[in-house]
C-alpha positions, 0 to 999 in steps of 0.5 A: 744083719747087724745087731742094730737092725736085729733090734729094730726088727724085734721091736717092730714085731714085738715092740712099739716101732711103727709097722711099715706096709712091707713088714705086715704079715696078716691078710684078712683071713690071718687076722680074722682067724687070729682074733677069733682064736683069741675070742673063742675060749671057755669064758664065752660059755661062762658069759653065755650061762650067766646071761641065760639065767636071766633071759628067755631063749629069744631075748638071750639071742637078741641081747647077745648079738645086738649089744655085742655087734653094735658096740664092737662096730663102734669100738673098732673104728680106730682100727683104721688108724691102727693100720694106716699108721702101723701102730696100736691104740696105746701109741695113739692114746699118748695124745689123749692121756700123755706118755705117763698116763698111758704107762699107768692106765696100760698097766692097770688095764692089762692087770685087769685083762689078765684076770680073764686068762686066770678064768680061762685057765681055771675053766681049763683045769676044771674041764680037764678034771671033769673030762678025766672023770668021764674016763673013770679017773678021779682027780683031787680038785684041790691038787689038780686044779692049780696044776692043770690051770698053771699048765694052760698058762705055761703052754700059752706062754710058749706060744706068746714067746713065739710071737705073731707068726707062731700065733698066726699058724696056731690059729689057722688050725685052731679056729677052723676046728673050734668053729666046727666044734661050736656048730656040733655043740649047738646041734647036739643041744637042739637034738638032745633037748627039744627046741620048744622046751629050751624056748619055754624056760622062764628066766630067773627074776630076783626079788624086786627085779622087773623083766626090763631090768633083767634084760638090761642087767644081761645087756650090761654083761654083754656090753662089758664083754664087748668092751673087754676086747676093746683095749686089746683089739687094736694091737693085732690090726697093726699087722694087717695089710689093708685098713679094710681087712684090718677093720672087718677082720677085727669087727667080725671076730669080736662082733660075730664069732665070739658072740656066737660062742657066747650064744652057744654057751647060753643054749648049752646052759638052757639045755642043761637046765631042761635036762637036769634043773641046774644051770651049768657053764662047763662045756665038758660036763654039759657035753658028757651029760647031753651027748655021752662019752663020745662027745667028751672027746669033742670037749677035749678039743674045745677046751684044751686048744681054745684056752691054750690058744687064747692064753698065747694070743692074750699074753702077746696082746696085753704085753704089747699094751704094757710095752706101749707105756713102758717101751724100755722093758723087753717083750720077753721079760713082760711075757714071763712077768705075765706068766707069773701073775696069771699063774698066781691068779689061777692058783688063787681062783677068786676071779671066777667067783666074782665074774659079773662084777669083774667084767663090769669094773674092767669095762668102767675103766676101758669104756671112757677110753673107748669113747675118748679115742673115737671122739679124738680120732673122728672129731678132735684130732680129725685123724691126724697124729704127730708120730714124732711127738707120739714117739717123743722124738727130740724137740717134739714134746706135744704129748708130754702135757703136764709132766707126761700126763694129759690132765684132761684125758685122765680127768675124763676117765676118773670123773666117768668112773666115779659118776657111773658107780655112784649114780648109774650102776654099781657092779659091786652089789648089782644095784641100779642107781638110775633109769639111765642104766635101762637105756645105756647100761653102766658100761655103755654109759661110761663110753658115751659120757667119757667121750662126751666129756672129752668133746666138751673139753675140746670146745673150751679153753682146754682146746689149745692144751689138747691140740698141742700137736698142730704145730708138728703137723703144720696145722693152724 
């Protein structure tokens, strides 16, 4: 094979070249297991414990599954075009944001997304320290937490460097084991602590906070959690063989499997509260307390493999996002840069301390993009994209807009972000600014409002500016 064809093959799998049908490797089960492996990590237990503090058992389950499923089913609609064109979300977003707009926002969002993997690595480290303690080995947290956290990042980076094929085979074994472990954990909680006692736990109400506000604050966490997948979710489906398998594998993974583990985390936190009077999110500590020494071995499987596998898939996905905006940078170099960045965040350890604000702020950037891409795909561009302009083929500059930036798309993101923080919900201090929050949540508002702004702009004189690609497509 010539050097040129080798380069093309590499840029197809680990770059931004459209994936032809004959090159697509992932069946429904491959994509389902890979995306599930990506979603299953100890951050699910952090999320579950976060929600469990504010809601009773039944409300917690309703909150977790309903808000995740509804928003994921909507946010995953663009998977259909991702499979049809063999491209990811960020290539299509060149039509919404412009080439340079994608470069900027893809980088910003990936920098935010990588915070998740620092949380993941920190949880891996603390869980391994706690696990060692159950065997009588006391490790100094100040020394071993950054060391073990960085080890998690290193192992995930090795998987990412292997690319989609290594990720696929890793997750075939990983997810099956983890689903079994998750079922065991839930059964352990219900057998160690009576269900009636778990259901009887009263939620914590902050000063001046009503039950409805508690419910919607928890919903904000779940919507933001669902949105955290959105800009990452539409990278892997380009490897799927059919549109149907691409959509349902992605939607079921993020809308059902990941929320199941969030719910498991919530049940674990409630059971631990009944048992000890303290909410806890570390699965190793909970399993050791509720199940004894033997179940600590299950936590080793749960924590070690889940977090390492997630690091690998997450590094691949987010580096592909950045590569959509900066295609000339090699995939391997991006993976190495990501390794350094996540390692530094892991050693710092500050992301986990501001978990709720972190996921909401990240969602406030991703929310309007979700709204705009769904509106653009279904209503404005009517499922027709100029690949020639999307790849900046000479003579096709429809998506260059204003020096590479679609001013309409960028304005929608900025306006929505500002309106949400100033008038709907401020995740910095947790203050609810408007009763609209009690209907949409803050993150949900950003998706609705961002999409609405974009649609309204398409009905004005901006329409010609937004649809410069119609000549390329031969559409009047």
